[in-house]
C-alpha positions in Angstrom: 83.7 140.1 138.4 83.0 138.3 142.0 86.0 136.5 142.6 87.4 140.2 142.3 85.3 141.5 144.8 86.5 138.7 146.8 90.3 139.0 146.7 88.9 142.9 147.4 87.5 142.0 150.5 90.3 139.3 151.6 92.6 142.3 151.2 90.5 144.1 153.4 90.4 141.9 156.4 94.2 141.2 155.5 94.4 137.6 154.1 96.3 138.6 151.6 98.0 135.1 150.3 94.3 134.0 149.7 93.8 137.3 147.8 96.9 136.9 145.8 96.0 133.0 144.9 92.3 134.7 143.6 94.5 137.2 141.4 96.9 135.0 140.1 94.2 132.6 139.0 92.4 135.6 137.5 95.7 136.8 135.5 96.2 133.4 133.9 92.8 133.9 132.3 92.9 137.5 131.7 97.0 138.5 131.2 96.3 141.9 129.6 94.3 143.2 132.7 96.4 146.4 134.0 94.0 146.4 136.9 94.8 142.9 137.7 98.5 143.5 137.4 98.3 146.3 139.8 96.1 144.9 142.7 98.2 141.6 142.5 101.4 143.6 142.8 100.1 145.3 145.8 99.4 141.9 147.3 103.4 140.8 146.5 104.4 143.6 148.1 102.9 143.0 151.2 104.2 139.5 151.1 107.5 140.4 150.4 108.0 139.1 146.6 109.1 142.6 145.4 110.7 141.1 142.3 107.4 139.7 141.1 105.6 142.6 141.9 107.9 145.1 140.1 107.5 142.6 136.5 104.3 143.2 137.1 103.9 146.4 137.3 106.5 147.4 134.9 104.1 145.0 132.7 101.4 148.2 132.6 101.8 149.4 129.1 101.8 153.4 128.8 98.6 153.4 126.8 96.6 151.2 129.2 94.0 153.7 131.5 95.7 152.1 134.8 99.3 153.1 133.7 99.5 156.4 136.1 98.3 154.1 138.8 100.9 151.6 138.1 103.5 154.7 138.1 102.4 155.7 141.4 102.5 152.3 142.9 106.1 151.9 141.7 106.7 155.2 143.3 105.6 154.3 146.6 107.6 151.2 146.7 110.5 152.9 145.2 110.2 155.4 148.2 109.9 152.8 150.7 112.9 151.1 150.1 115.2 154.6 149.7 115.3 155.1 146.0 114.4 158.6 146.1 115.5 159.5 142.5 113.3 156.6 140.8 110.2 157.5 143.2 110.7 161.1 142.0 110.9 160.1 138.0 107.9 157.7 138.3 105.8 160.7 140.3 107.4 163.4 137.8 106.1 161.2 134.6 102.5 160.5 136.3 102.6 164.7 136.5 103.5 164.9 133.0 100.8 162.6 132.0 97.7 163.7 134.5 99.3 167.6 135.9 95.8 168.4 137.2 95.3 165.1 139.0 95.0 166.1 142.8 96.8 163.0 144.1 99.6 162.9 141.8 100.2 167.0 143.2 100.3 165.5 146.4 102.6 162.6 145.8 104.9 165.4 143.8 104.7 167.7 146.7 105.4 165.0 149.0 108.6 163.9 147.2 110.0 167.5 146.6 109.2 168.0 150.6 111.4 164.8 151.6 114.3 166.2 148.8 114.6 169.6 150.8 112.9 171.2 147.6 110.3 173.6 150.0 109.8 176.1 147.3 108.8 174.0 144.7 106.7 171.6 147.6 104.9 174.9 148.9 103.9 176.1 145.5 102.3 172.4 145.0 100.9 172.6 148.3 99.1 175.7 147.8 97.8 174.7 144.6 96.5 171.8 146.4 94.6 173.8 148.8 92.7 175.9 146.6 91.2 172.6 145.4 91.2 170.8 149.0 91.5 170.6 152.3 92.4 167.1 152.8 94.2 164.4 150.8 94.2 161.0 151.8 93.8 161.9 155.7 96.5 164.5 155.6 96.1 168.1 156.1 97.0 170.7 152.8 97.4 173.4 155.6 99.4 171.4 158.1 101.8 170.6 155.3 102.1 173.9 154.2 103.0 175.2 157.8 105.6 172.3 157.7 106.8 173.1 154.5 107.4 176.6 155.1 109.0 176.1 158.2 111.5 173.2 157.3 112.6 176.0 154.8 113.0 178.4 157.5 110.3 181.0 156.3 108.5 181.0 159.4 106.4 183.9 158.5 104.7 182.4 155.7 104.2 179.3 158.1 102.6 181.8 160.9 98.9 181.8 159.0 99.0 178.6 158.5 99.9 177.6 162.0 97.3 180.0 162.7 94.3 177.9 160.7 95.1 174.9 162.5 94.9 175.9 165.5 91.6 177.7 164.6 90.6 174.5 163.6 91.2 172.8 166.0 89.3 175.1 168.5 86.3 174.7 166.5 
């Protein structure tokens, strides 16, 4: 447990290689620990070792508690590398497994927005707005305004832009 916490602190301070060595050692002793696989994969992605990271992420089994987290990590990687269809399929699978999870709804809506599916994205953002105003430091109101205006639905976007202006004035 202490080594795991040390690795977390090292990552937080940018000592990725050192943290990776700790994760690697921990995985030798606990090869079936899904969270370790995900954490090591994250460090490997930072270090440019994509192939090994993908092997670790795909090694997380569907029955594992961390499976959804692995799907989102894979989706993030695919999105960054321009493989939008693969990213979308991973987020869609995560959404099917946990449809009420706000982070997954947000990821799904973001991918829909990027794909130009504005109506569907707006629907997800509206559902999110009922639960929270901000996810991962991103304003859901701003996303709704952007989604509607990007889709040409300017009238629908106006109330959200007004809400953003009102929030800025406070």
